[in-house]
N, C-alpha and C positions, 0 to 999 in steps of 0.2 A: 448417428454420425452424419453431420451436415458439412461435409468438405466440398469445396468448389474445385473443379478441374481447371487447371491453368489453360489459358488460350494458346500459349507457346511452351514447348519443352525446350528451354534454352533461351537464347536472345537473338535479336536481329541487330546487325551493325549498321549504323548510319554515321553521317558526318555533321559536325556543328562548328560554329564560330563563337568565340567568346570575347568579351572585353574584360578588363580587370577592375575589381572593386577592392579597395585597400582593406586590409593589408595583404593581399595575395589570394583573394577569392575569385573564382571564375564566375562571371555573370553573363546572362543571356543578352544578346544584342537586340535592342528594340523593345525590351520588356524589363521591368524591375524584378528580376528573379536571380537569386544567388544560388549557385550549385554548392551545396554544403558538403564539405569533405567527410568521407566515410558514411554518408547517408544517401540512399536512393532519392532521386528527385521524383516527386509525385505530381502528376498533372491534376489540375483543377479546372472546372468550367466557370467562367465569369459571366456567361450569358444567361439571361433569364428566358427560359423556354416555357413560359406560362406557369411558372412555379413548380415544374416537374423536374425532380432530380434525376440524373442519369449517370450511368457508368461512363467514365472518361477514358478514351475518346469515344465520341458518338459519330457515326457516319454523317448524320444530318447536321452536325454542329461543326465548329471550327476548333474545338478544344483539343488539348493533347500536347505532348512535348514533341516538337518538330525536329526532324533530322533529314538531311539530304542523302540520296543514294550514292552520290559520288562527289568528290572534291571539286571537280570542274564546275559543277553547278554553283557551288559556294563562291569560287573564284570569280565566275562570271557575274554573280549578283552582289557580291560584297567587296570586290577588290578596290572600289573607290571610296569605301567607308573608312574614314581616317582613324577611328578608335578601335579597330579590330586588334586584339592582343594575341589571340591564339586560335588555332584550328585543331580539331582532333576527332577521333572516332569515339562514338558512344554506344553502349549496349542499351538496347530497347527491349522491354519485355512487358508481361501482363497482356493487356489488350493492345494490339498493334494493328493499325489500319495502313495498308499500302496504297500509295498514290503513284502517279506517273514519274515524279521526280524525287519522291522521298516517302517518309513515314510520319505518322502521328502515334504516339505511344502513351501508355498509362504510367510507366516507370522508365527511368534512364539513369545512367551513371557513366562518367568518362572512362574510356579504355586506355587512351593515350592522349597526350597534349603536345603540340608543336607550337612554340612561341614564334610568331611571324613578325613581330614588331622589332625594329632595330634598337639595341641598347648598347651601352658601354659594357666592356667585359665584366666588370664587377657587378653591375646590375643584372646582367645575363645570368651569371652564376647564382646570385641570390634568388632570382625568380625561379630558376630551374630547381634549385635545392628545396626551396619552400613549397613549391607546387608538388614536387615528388613526395616530400614528407607528409604533406597534408592530404593529398588525394590518393597516395599509394599507387601511382601509375607512372609509366615511362614518360619522361619529359625531354623533349629535344628543342634545339634552337635552330631555326632555319628561315631567316627572313627571305631568302631566295625563293622559297616555296610559294610565297605570296606575290612575288614580283612577276610571275608568269602572267603576262597580260593576255587575256582573252578579249578580243574586241567586242565591246558592247554595241549591239545594233542601235542605231538612232531611232527614236520613236517617230512615227509619221507626223509631219507638220500639221498643226491644227488648220482647219479650213480657212480661217481668217488670217493666217500668217502670210507675210510677204513671200513671193515666189523665190526671191533671191535674198540671202542674208546680207546684212551690212558687213563689209570687210574693212579692216584697218586701212587698206590702201585706197579706199574710196574718198573722193574729195567731199567737202561739205555740200557742194552743188549736186554731185551724184547722189548723195544720201537724201537730200531734199527732194530730188526728182523721184527717187524710188519710194520715198514716204508718201509723196503726193499721189503716185500711182496706186499705192496700197490703199490710201483713204478713199480714193475714187472707186476702186474696185470693191471695197468693203461696203460703201454706200449703195452700190448697185446690187449687192447681194451675191456677186459672183466671186470666183477665185482667179487669180492670175495664173496662166499656164506655166 
């Protein structure tokens, strides 16, 4: 009897965002992966680790099906992505690796779906009905959920960037002076305070 003991008894819940692939399939954002209705999603590794196969996910690798621990993290990181169609909770099981903001798992399937893109009433009903019938999960419509704006911190300015940004109210002469200062500063290798 050669049975393997599962890593988890049950599943871990995480959060995902999806875009829509016609005709009503949920698709991962940033990857060409379609979540098939009625079938668990199975993680695969696309990296070559010296020809050595490994069980996905592996701690030393980046493989696995990703999910966030909370929706706030998704809103903060994806709210400005225009093609987000839906957000929802997913069940993660098999081998699951926990990270500070989320998980990587061997298997996943949607638990519920909330459509966050705005549509006309007829399209909204069609999408909700189709997704519910295909994936057999609760489907809601709530564009307001995605409108919660969490301020995204600005990245630090590169060392070579001008100390003051151009503003629409600056005259051409002011812009030219600022640009001249920037070029002079760049040549000297320093940065303007």
